[in-house]
Every structure is written in structure tokens, then in C-alpha cells.
C-alpha positions in Angstrom: 12.5 7.0 2.2 14.3 3.7 1.3 16.9 2.5 3.7 20.5 1.9 2.6 22.1 -1.3 3.9 25.8 -1.2 4.7 28.4 -3.3 6.4 31.4 -2.4 8.5 34.8 -4.1 8.1 36.7 -3.9 11.3 34.6 -3.5 14.4 37.2 -2.9 17.1 37.3 0.2 19.3 35.7 2.7 17.0 33.4 0.4 15.0 30.4 0.6 17.3 30.6 4.4 17.3 30.6 4.5 13.5 27.6 2.1 13.4 25.6 4.3 15.8 26.5 7.5 13.8 25.3 5.9 10.6 22.1 4.7 12.3 21.3 8.3 13.4 21.1 9.4 9.7 17.7 7.6 9.8 18.1 6.0 6.3 21.1 3.8 6.9 20.9 0.2 8.3 24.1 -1.5 9.4 23.3 -4.9 8.2 26.6 -6.7 8.8 30.0 -6.4 10.5 33.2 -8.3 9.8 36.1 -8.3 12.2 38.6 -10.5 14.0 38.1 -8.5 17.2 37.2 -11.0 20.0 34.3 -8.9 21.3 32.7 -8.4 17.9 29.7 -10.6 18.5 28.9 -9.0 21.8 29.2 -5.4 20.4 27.2 -6.2 17.3 24.4 -7.9 19.3 24.1 -4.8 21.5 23.5 -2.8 18.4 21.0 -5.3 16.9 23.3 -6.1 14.0 22.4 -9.6 12.8 25.2 -10.6 10.4 28.6 -11.1 12.1 31.6 -12.7 10.4 
């Protein structure tokens, strides 16, 4: 099955939980996140999300 790539705008408190839930579908890859939350980079790197804005 082909993977769907998605991005998440806003990666504060609940963002990492949404990313993990989408990943569990098995056919969704969270390819990017965009947020002004100070800890965005650290949270995204823990989830192996490469694009961070």
C-alpha cells in the first residue's frame, strides 16, 4: 500500500500525540511539522520527523 504523506500545523501539547496516532495507521507518514512552539524541534526529532518549520 502506498503511504500518504501529511504535515501537522501546530505541534504544541497534543501535536506529538496526533503524529503518533497517524503513524499507527500504517499508511500515513508525518513528513513535516510547522509550529512556533519552542520545543517543536526536539519533539519532532524524537518522532523522526525531518521537516520542521
